[in-house]
C-alpha positions in Angstrom: 50.8 55.1 -17.5 52.7 51.9 -16.6 51.2 51.6 -13.1 47.7 52.1 -14.4 48.3 49.4 -17.1 49.6 46.9 -14.5 46.7 47.7 -12.2 44.3 47.1 -15.0 45.9 43.7 -15.9 45.9 42.6 -12.2 42.3 43.6 -11.7 41.2 41.6 -14.9 43.2 38.6 -13.7 41.8 38.5 -10.3 38.2 39.4 -11.2 37.8 36.4 -13.6 37.6 33.9 -10.8 34.5 31.6 -11.1 32.0 31.8 -8.2 32.3 29.2 -5.4 29.5 26.8 -4.9 27.3 27.5 -1.9 27.5 24.9 0.8 24.4 23.7 2.7 24.0 25.1 6.1 23.2 21.6 7.5 24.2 18.2 6.2 21.8 15.3 6.3 23.4 12.0 6.9 20.4 9.9 5.9 19.9 8.7 9.5 16.2 9.6 9.5 15.6 7.4 6.5 17.6 4.6 7.9 15.7 4.8 11.2 12.4 4.9 9.4 13.4 1.8 7.3 14.4 -0.1 10.5 11.0 0.8 12.1 9.1 -0.4 9.1 11.1 -3.7 9.0 10.3 -4.3 12.7 6.6 -3.4 12.2 6.4 -5.7 9.1 8.0 -8.7 11.0 5.6 -8.1 14.0 2.5 -8.0 11.7 3.7 -11.1 9.8 4.1 -12.9 13.1 0.5 -12.0 14.1 -0.8 -13.1 10.8 1.1 -16.4 11.0 -0.5 -17.0 14.4 -3.9 -16.6 12.8 -2.9 -19.0 10.1 -1.6 -21.5 12.6 -4.8 -21.3 14.7 -7.0 -22.0 11.7 -5.7 -25.2 10.2 -9.1 -26.0 8.6 -8.5 -23.1 6.2 -6.2 -23.4 3.2 -4.3 -20.0 3.3 -2.6 -18.8 0.2 0.2 -16.3 0.2 -0.2 -13.8 -2.6 2.6 -12.4 -4.6 1.5 -8.9 -3.4 2.3 -9.6 0.3 -1.1 -10.6 1.8 -2.8 -13.9 2.6 -6.2 -15.2 1.8 -8.5 -18.3 1.8 -11.6 -19.1 -0.1 -14.9 -19.3 1.8 -16.6 -20.0 -1.5 -14.5 -20.9 -4.5 -15.7 -21.0 -8.2 -13.9 -23.8 -9.9 -15.2 -23.3 -13.4 -13.2 -21.1 -15.8 -14.7 -17.6 -15.6 -13.3 -14.1 -15.9 -11.4 -12.2 -13.3 -11.4 -8.3 -13.2 -9.1 -6.5 -15.6 -8.2 -2.8 -16.0 -11.3 -0.7 -16.5 -13.8 -3.5 -15.6 -16.6 -2.6 -13.2 -16.8 -4.9 -10.2 -19.8 -5.1 -7.8 -18.8 -6.4 -4.4 -19.5 -6.4 -0.7 -17.0 -6.6 2.1 -16.5 -6.1 5.8 -13.4 -4.9 7.7 -12.1 -6.4 11.0 -8.9 -6.1 13.0 -6.8 -9.2 13.6 -8.7 -9.9 16.8 -11.8 -10.2 14.6 -13.4 -7.0 16.1 -15.6 -5.5 13.5 -14.5 -2.0 12.3 -16.9 -1.7 9.4 -19.7 -4.2 8.8 -20.9 -5.3 5.4 -24.2 -3.4 6.1 -22.4 -0.2 6.9 -20.3 -0.3 3.8 -23.1 -1.5 1.5 -22.6 -2.9 -2.0 -19.8 -1.2 -3.9 -19.2 -0.6 -7.6 -15.5 -0.1 -8.4 -13.8 0.6 -11.7 -10.7 -1.5 -11.6 -7.5 0.6 -11.3 -9.3 3.8 -12.1 -10.8 4.7 -8.7 -9.3 5.0 -5.2 -9.5 1.9 -3.0 -6.9 0.6 -0.6 -4.0 -1.4 -2.2 -4.7 -4.8 -0.7 -8.4 -4.8 -1.6 -7.7 -3.7 -5.2 -5.1 -6.5 -5.6 -7.4 -9.0 -3.9 -10.3 -8.2 -6.2 -8.1 -9.0 -9.2 -7.8 -12.6 -7.9 -11.5 -13.2 -7.6 -14.2 -14.6 -9.9 -17.9 -13.7 -9.8 -19.7 -15.6 -7.0 -16.6 -16.1 -4.9 -16.2 -15.2 -1.2 -12.7 -14.7 0.0 -11.2 -13.7 3.4 -8.1 -11.6 3.1 -5.5 -10.9 5.8 -3.8 -7.6 4.9 -0.7 -6.3 6.7 -1.0 -2.6 7.4 1.1 -1.5 4.4 -1.5 -3.2 2.1 -4.4 -1.8 4.1 -4.4 1.9 5.2 -0.8 2.1 6.3 0.6 4.9 8.4 -2.4 7.3 8.0 -5.3 5.0 8.6 -8.6 6.0 7.2 -8.9 9.1 9.4 -12.0 7.6 11.0 -12.0 4.2 12.7 -8.9 2.6 11.3 -5.8 3.9 13.1 -2.1 4.0 12.2 -0.5 0.8 11.0 -3.5 -1.5 11.6 -3.5 -4.9 9.8 -6.9 -5.9 8.6 -9.1 -8.9 7.9 -11.6 -8.4 5.0 -14.3 -10.9 3.9 -15.1 -10.0 0.3 -18.0 -11.2 -1.9 -17.6 -10.5 -5.6 -21.1 -10.3 -7.1 -20.5 -9.4 -10.7 -17.9 -8.2 -13.2 -19.0 -5.9 -16.1 -16.2 -6.1 -18.7 -14.9 -2.8 -20.1 -15.9 -2.5 -23.8 
């Protein structure tokens, strides 16, 4: 009886071991993310240099650097105090899209007049942020680096991967959200 009792105690002691954590089959060092970040930094510097060249070559324009990371100048500026678009307002506007060499990608006539509900519909980041700076009747030319335009994916039509854009935007009206 003693050997069975000892065997029973030993089996209880050794069977109560907690399970070992499973180890991953492969370990990621984060090198892909680091390489991607380095590529994006280089791309950003290259695009900023191209945009700076455009700014330097157009001294007659008064370029403004936005807090959002794009540049713009007023073709037509409204100086009186009027409203700017807020969340939920409906803006009516026209715009065209060009590359940095001023080759037309989409003309104003192709795009037609647009109605956009601020921050409730899809539109590329730079244009959405640019519209928020405008007043009715203003015409503004924006220079968007690719991350503020269509980024890595493009528009799956005429705008390719990582293409910075120039957009001339005319804000017609703002209908305030009630």
